[in-house]
C-alpha positions as CSV (number, residue, x, y, z in Angstrom):
1,M,0.0,0.0,0.0
2,L,2.9,2.4,0.7
3,A,4.0,2.2,-2.9
4,E,0.7,3.6,-4.0
5,N,1.9,7.0,-2.8
6,W,4.6,7.3,-5.5
7,K,4.5,4.4,-8.0
8,D,2.1,6.3,-10.4
9,F,3.8,9.6,-9.7
10,L,5.2,11.1,-12.9
11,K,9.0,11.1,-13.1
12,P,11.0,13.5,-15.3
13,S,12.2,11.6,-18.4
14,K,13.8,14.4,-20.4
15,I,16.8,16.6,-19.6
16,S,18.7,18.9,-22.0
17,Y,21.8,21.0,-21.7
18,D,22.4,24.1,-23.7
19,A,25.9,25.3,-22.7
20,K,27.7,28.4,-24.1
21,S,31.0,28.0,-25.8
22,D,32.9,29.2,-22.7
23,N,31.3,26.3,-20.7
24,K,30.6,28.8,-17.8
25,S,26.9,29.3,-18.5
26,A,24.2,26.8,-19.4
27,K,20.5,26.4,-19.6
28,I,19.2,23.1,-18.2
29,I,15.7,22.0,-19.0
30,V,13.9,19.1,-17.2
31,E,10.5,17.7,-18.0
32,P,7.8,16.5,-17.4
33,L,7.3,17.1,-13.7
34,E,4.1,16.9,-11.6
35,R,2.4,20.2,-11.2
36,G,4.1,22.3,-8.5
37,F,7.3,20.2,-8.5
38,G,9.0,22.6,-10.9
39,T,9.0,25.3,-8.3
40,T,9.8,22.8,-5.4
41,I,12.8,21.3,-7.2
42,G,14.0,24.5,-8.9
43,N,14.0,26.5,-5.6
44,S,15.8,23.7,-3.7
45,L,18.5,23.3,-6.3
46,R,19.0,27.0,-6.6
47,R,19.6,27.4,-2.8
48,I,22.0,24.4,-2.7
49,L,23.9,25.6,-5.8
50,L,24.4,29.1,-4.3
51,S,25.3,28.0,-0.8
52,S,26.8,24.5,-0.8
53,I,29.2,23.9,-3.7
54,F,32.8,23.7,-2.7
55,G,35.3,26.1,-4.3
56,T,38.9,27.4,-3.9
57,A,40.1,30.9,-3.3
58,F,42.7,33.1,-1.7
59,T,42.0,33.7,2.0
60,G,45.0,35.7,2.9
61,V,48.0,37.6,1.4
62,K,51.3,38.8,2.8
63,I,53.0,41.5,0.7
64,E,56.6,42.3,1.3
65,G,56.9,45.7,3.0
66,V,53.2,45.8,3.9
67,I,51.8,45.5,7.5
68,H,48.1,46.2,6.7
69,E,45.8,47.1,3.8
70,Q,46.3,50.9,4.4
71,D,50.0,50.7,3.7
72,S,51.5,51.6,0.3
73,V,54.3,50.0,-1.8
74,E,56.8,52.2,-3.7
75,G,56.4,51.6,-7.4
76,L,53.0,49.9,-7.0
77,T,50.3,51.8,-9.1
78,E,47.3,50.4,-7.2
79,D,46.3,50.7,-3.5
80,I,46.7,47.5,-1.5
81,I,42.9,47.4,-1.2
82,D,42.6,47.3,-5.0
83,V,45.2,44.6,-5.2
84,I,43.1,42.5,-2.8
85,L,40.0,43.1,-4.8
86,N,41.8,41.9,-7.9
87,L,43.1,38.8,-6.1
88,K,39.4,38.0,-5.2
89,K,38.7,37.9,-9.0
90,V,41.3,35.2,-9.6
91,T,39.5,31.8,-10.2
92,L,41.4,28.8,-8.7
93,L,40.9,25.1,-9.2
94,S,42.3,22.7,-6.6
95,E,42.5,18.9,-6.7
96,T,42.4,18.7,-2.9
97,A,40.9,20.6,0.0
98,T,44.1,21.1,1.9
99,K,45.5,24.5,2.8
100,K,48.3,25.6,0.4
101,K,50.4,28.7,-0.4
102,A,51.3,30.4,-3.7
103,V,53.8,33.2,-4.3
104,I,54.3,36.1,-6.7
105,E,57.7,37.6,-7.3
106,V,58.2,40.0,-10.2
107,Q,60.4,42.9,-11.2
108,G,59.0,46.0,-12.9
109,P,58.1,47.6,-15.0
110,C,55.2,45.2,-15.8
111,Q,51.6,44.3,-15.5
112,V,51.2,41.5,-12.9
113,T,48.5,38.9,-13.8
114,A,47.4,35.6,-12.4
115,A,49.7,33.9,-14.9
116,D,52.6,35.2,-12.8
117,L,51.5,33.1,-9.8
118,I,53.8,30.3,-8.7
119,L,51.2,27.7,-7.6
120,P,51.6,24.6,-5.6
121,E,51.1,21.1,-7.1
122,G,47.4,20.4,-7.7
123,V,46.3,24.0,-8.1
124,S,45.6,25.8,-11.3
125,V,44.3,29.2,-12.5
126,V,41.2,29.4,-14.7
127,N,41.5,33.0,-15.7
128,A,45.3,33.5,-16.1
129,D,44.8,36.9,-17.8
130,Q,43.2,38.4,-14.6
131,V,45.2,41.6,-13.8
132,I,46.4,41.8,-10.2
133,C,48.5,45.0,-10.2
134,H,50.9,47.2,-12.1
135,I,54.5,48.1,-11.0
136,D,56.8,50.8,-12.2
137,D,60.4,50.8,-13.4
138,K,62.8,49.1,-11.0
139,A,60.1,48.3,-8.5
140,K,59.7,44.8,-7.1
141,F,56.5,43.1,-6.1
142,K,56.7,40.0,-3.8
143,A,53.7,38.4,-2.1
144,E,52.8,35.1,-0.4
145,L,49.1,34.0,-0.7
146,V,47.1,31.5,1.3
147,I,44.9,29.1,-0.7
148,E,42.0,27.3,0.9
149,S,38.9,25.4,-0.2
150,G,35.4,25.8,1.3
151,K,31.8,26.7,0.7
152,G,29.8,29.8,1.1
153,Y,31.3,33.0,2.5
154,R,34.0,33.6,5.0
155,D,34.3,36.9,6.9
156,S,38.0,38.0,7.2
157,S,37.4,39.5,10.6
158,K,36.9,36.1,12.1
159,E,40.1,34.9,10.6
160,A,41.9,38.0,11.9
161,N,40.9,37.1,15.4
162,D,42.1,33.5,15.0
163,N,45.3,34.3,13.2
164,K,47.6,37.1,14.6
165,E,50.4,36.5,12.1
166,I,52.1,39.9,11.5
167,G,51.8,41.2,7.9
168,L,49.1,38.7,6.9
169,I,46.1,40.4,5.5
170,N,43.0,38.2,5.7
171,I,40.6,38.4,2.7
172,D,36.8,38.3,2.7
173,T,36.3,35.1,0.7
174,V,33.5,33.8,-1.5
175,F,34.3,30.2,-2.1
176,S,31.3,29.3,-4.2
177,P,32.1,28.8,-7.9
178,I,28.5,29.6,-8.7
179,K,27.9,33.2,-9.8
180,T,24.2,33.2,-10.5
181,V,21.3,30.7,-10.6
182,T,17.8,31.5,-11.8
183,F,14.9,29.2,-12.6
184,A,11.6,29.4,-14.4
185,V,8.6,27.0,-14.7
186,S,6.5,26.6,-17.8
187,S,4.0,24.0,-19.0
188,S,5.0,20.6,-20.3
189,R,2.9,18.2,-22.5
190,V,2.4,14.5,-21.9
191,G,0.2,13.0,-24.6
192,Q,-2.7,15.4,-24.8
193,V,-2.3,16.6,-21.3
194,I,-0.4,19.9,-20.7
195,D,-1.0,20.2,-17.0
196,Y,2.6,19.4,-16.1
197,D,5.7,21.4,-15.2
198,K,8.9,22.1,-17.2
199,L,11.8,23.3,-15.1
200,I,14.3,25.7,-16.8
201,L,17.5,26.4,-14.9
202,D,20.0,29.1,-15.9
203,I,23.4,28.8,-14.3
204,E,26.6,30.8,-14.5
205,T,29.8,29.6,-12.9
206,N,33.2,31.2,-12.6
207,G,34.7,28.5,-14.8
208,A,36.0,26.3,-12.0
209,I,33.2,23.8,-12.5
210,E,30.9,23.0,-15.4
211,P,27.2,23.9,-14.9
212,D,25.9,20.4,-15.4
213,L,28.3,18.9,-12.9
214,A,27.3,21.6,-10.4
215,V,23.7,20.6,-10.8
216,G,24.6,17.0,-10.3
217,I,26.4,17.7,-7.1
218,A,23.5,19.8,-5.8
219,A,21.0,17.0,-6.6
220,K,23.3,14.5,-4.8
221,I,23.5,16.8,-1.7
222,M,19.7,17.1,-1.7
223,K,19.3,13.3,-2.0
224,E,21.7,12.6,0.8
225,Q,19.9,15.1,3.1
226,M,16.5,13.5,2.4
227,N,17.5,9.8,3.0
228,L,17.0,10.0,6.7
229,F,13.3,10.9,6.3
230,I,12.6,7.5,4.6
231,N,11.6,5.6,7.7
232,F,10.4,2.3,6.1
233,D,12.2,-0.7,4.5
234,D,12.6,-0.2,0.8
235,N,13.1,-3.9,0.3
236,I,9.7,-4.7,1.7
237,V,8.0,-2.2,-0.5
238,L,10.0,-3.5,-3.5
239,A,8.8,-7.0,-2.7
240,E,5.2,-5.8,-2.6
241,E,5.6,-4.1,-6.0
242,T,7.1,-7.2,-7.5
243,V,4.2,-9.4,-6.3
244,E,1.7,-6.9,-8.0
245,E,3.7,-6.9,-11.3
246,E,3.8,-10.7,-11.4
247,K,0.0,-10.8,-11.8
248,F,0.6,-9.9,-15.4
249,S,2.2,-12.3,-17.9
250,F,3.0,-9.3,-20.1
251,D,5.0,-6.1,-19.8
252,P,2.8,-3.7,-17.7
253,V,3.8,-0.9,-20.1
254,L,1.2,-2.3,-22.5
255,L,-1.4,-1.0,-20.1
256,K,-0.4,2.6,-21.0
257,K,-3.1,4.5,-22.8
258,V,-2.2,5.7,-26.3
259,E,-3.7,9.1,-25.4
260,E,-0.7,9.5,-23.1
261,L,1.7,9.2,-26.0
262,E,3.1,12.3,-27.6
263,L,1.3,11.7,-30.9
264,S,0.0,14.1,-33.5
265,V,-3.7,14.9,-33.5
266,R,-4.2,12.9,-36.8
267,S,-2.6,9.8,-35.4
268,Q,-4.5,10.0,-32.1
269,N,-7.8,10.3,-34.0
270,C,-7.0,7.4,-36.3
271,L,-6.2,5.1,-33.3
272,K,-9.3,6.3,-31.4
273,N,-11.6,5.5,-34.5
274,E,-10.1,2.0,-34.6
275,N,-10.8,1.5,-30.9
276,I,-7.0,1.2,-30.1
277,N,-6.9,2.5,-26.6
278,H,-3.8,0.9,-25.1
279,L,-0.3,0.0,-26.2
280,G,-1.3,-3.6,-26.0
281,D,-4.0,-3.0,-28.6
282,L,-1.6,-1.1,-30.8
283,V,1.4,-3.6,-30.8
284,K,-0.9,-6.5,-31.8
285,R,-1.6,-4.8,-35.1
286,S,0.7,-5.3,-38.0
287,E,2.1,-2.4,-40.1
288,N,-0.1,-3.5,-43.0
289,D,-3.2,-3.5,-40.8
290,M,-2.4,0.1,-39.7
291,L,-1.9,1.3,-43.2
292,K,-5.4,0.0,-44.1
293,T,-6.8,2.4,-41.5
294,P,-8.6,5.4,-43.0
295,N,-6.5,8.6,-43.0
296,F,-3.5,6.7,-41.6
297,G,-0.5,7.1,-43.8
298,R,3.3,6.5,-43.7
299,K,4.0,9.6,-41.7
300,S,1.7,8.4,-38.9
301,L,3.2,4.9,-39.1
302,N,6.8,6.2,-38.8
303,E,5.8,8.5,-35.9
304,I,4.2,5.6,-33.9
305,R,7.0,3.1,-34.9
306,A,9.6,5.5,-33.4
307,I,7.7,5.7,-30.1
308,L,7.2,2.0,-29.9
309,Q,11.0,1.4,-30.5
310,S,11.8,3.8,-27.7
311,L,9.8,1.5,-25.4
312,N,11.4,-1.7,-26.8
313,L,8.1,-2.5,-28.6
314,N,7.1,-3.0,-32.2
315,F,4.1,-3.8,-34.4
316,G,2.9,-7.4,-34.9
317,M,3.7,-8.6,-31.4
318,D,2.0,-11.8,-30.1
319,I,0.8,-10.9,-26.6
320,E,-0.7,-13.7,-24.6
321,E,-3.6,-12.9,-22.4
322,W,-4.2,-9.5,-24.0
323,P,-6.5,-7.9,-23.3
324,P,-6.6,-9.0,-19.6
325,E,-10.1,-9.9,-18.3
326,N,-9.9,-7.2,-15.7
327,L,-8.8,-4.4,-18.0
328,G,-11.8,-2.3,-17.1
329,D,-11.0,-2.6,-13.4
330,I,-7.3,-1.6,-14.2
331,N,-8.5,1.4,-16.1
332,K,-10.8,2.5,-13.3
333,K,-8.0,2.1,-10.7
334,T,-5.6,4.1,-12.9
335,D,-8.2,6.9,-13.4
336,D,-8.9,7.0,-9.6
337,N,-5.1,7.4,-8.9
338,S,-4.7,10.2,-11.5
C-alpha cells in the first residue's frame, strides 16, 4: 500500500543541456514534472547551488613591506585594497581541499597577472589573464598567498581574530564557484495533457566547475539530506511491487493508454476511431493493418513506430492474455489514482 503514494507519480524523463562556448553558462531543461514540482525542485536546487558547492580561493595575502591594507608600496600603481579586490577575482581550481600557499615575485616595470602566480602542485588558475596590479620601473612586487577550499562566504574579521600573524592580510572570501542561478517554470505536455511542469535552470559559474556537474552535485546533496526521512524498509516495498507486477504475464507498459503518448492529432484520432486505446491494442496490429486504417499514412506509421521502438516494442507482437479480463478494473484504478 505504501508504494501507491509514489508508483504512479510522474517522473521526469527528459533533460537537455544548452551550454555556451565558454562552458561557464548553461540552460538546463527538465520535464515533465508533476504540477508544482518545478518550483519545489527549482528553488531547492538554486539554494543548494548558491550555498553548498565547494570552491577554492585566496583567503590571505602577505605582501613584502606591507603590514596592513592601508600601507603603500613604492612603485605599485594600485592601492593595497585594489590589489586584494583583484586577487578575489582570480578563479582557482584545486584537486584537494588542503590549505596551500602560492607566491608572486616579479620585477618591474610590468603588469602582474594571475599567470605570474607560482602555484603549488594540484592547483591551477582558470583566468590567467586576470590583472592583479601594475608596478613601475625598478620596483619589485613580492607576495605570499594563502589558498583554501570551502563553501559559502567567510568573513575575514573572524580569521583575523584567530590568526595574529604579522603582515598577513585576511581576505573576505566567497568560495562558491556559482555566480548566478535562476529558474523558471512553464507547462509541459504529456500526450494530450499539458498540466505538467517544465523546469528551466539558468546557471553561470566562474569556470572552476561545469554547470551540469554543479547541478549533479546539488542533486546529490539534496538526495543525501532526504535519505534520513525515509523511515520504512525499501526492500519490503519493492517485494510488494514485485508481487503486484507478477499478476501480469505481459509487460505492464502495455497498459499505458495511447492518449498519453506524444502523438499528432491525426494519429490520435485514427487510433481512437479504430478502438485502439492501449499500447497492448496497438502492438498486436501489423504495419499493413495500420496502413489500411482510413486517413492513416506512412507519416503516422513512422511516428508511432519511433515511439514503440523507444519503449522496446514493435508492431505485430504476439501478446498472450491480451486484453486481460480485468482491463476495465485496471483502467478504473488508474483513473482513480490520476
